[in-house]
C-alpha positions, 0 to 999 in steps of 0.5 A: 499499500503506497503513501497516497493510498494510506492518505486517501484511506485516512481522509475517507475515514475522517470524512465518514467520521465528520458525516456522522458528527454532523448528522448527530448535530443536525438531529440535536438541533432538530430536537431543540427546535421541536422542544422550543416550539412546544415551550413557545406554544405553552407560553402563548396558551397557558401562561399568557392566559394566567398573566391575563387573568392575574391582570384582570384580577388586579383591575377589579381589586383596584376598582373596588379600592377606588370605590371604597376610597371615594365613599 
């Protein structure tokens, strides 16, 4: 086996290793995107509703306090 063949074989092995790593990295990025979309959906639906409810409750309390202070 010549020196050129050894170098070519090493380069092919490195190429295959890098491809495996990039595939793993791409899969991880895809999983993170999906998880982020789920978190975003939860924030938009559940948490936003709860914050809106707290704000509405605060407004009601302020109206009652204003009514008490006026009398």
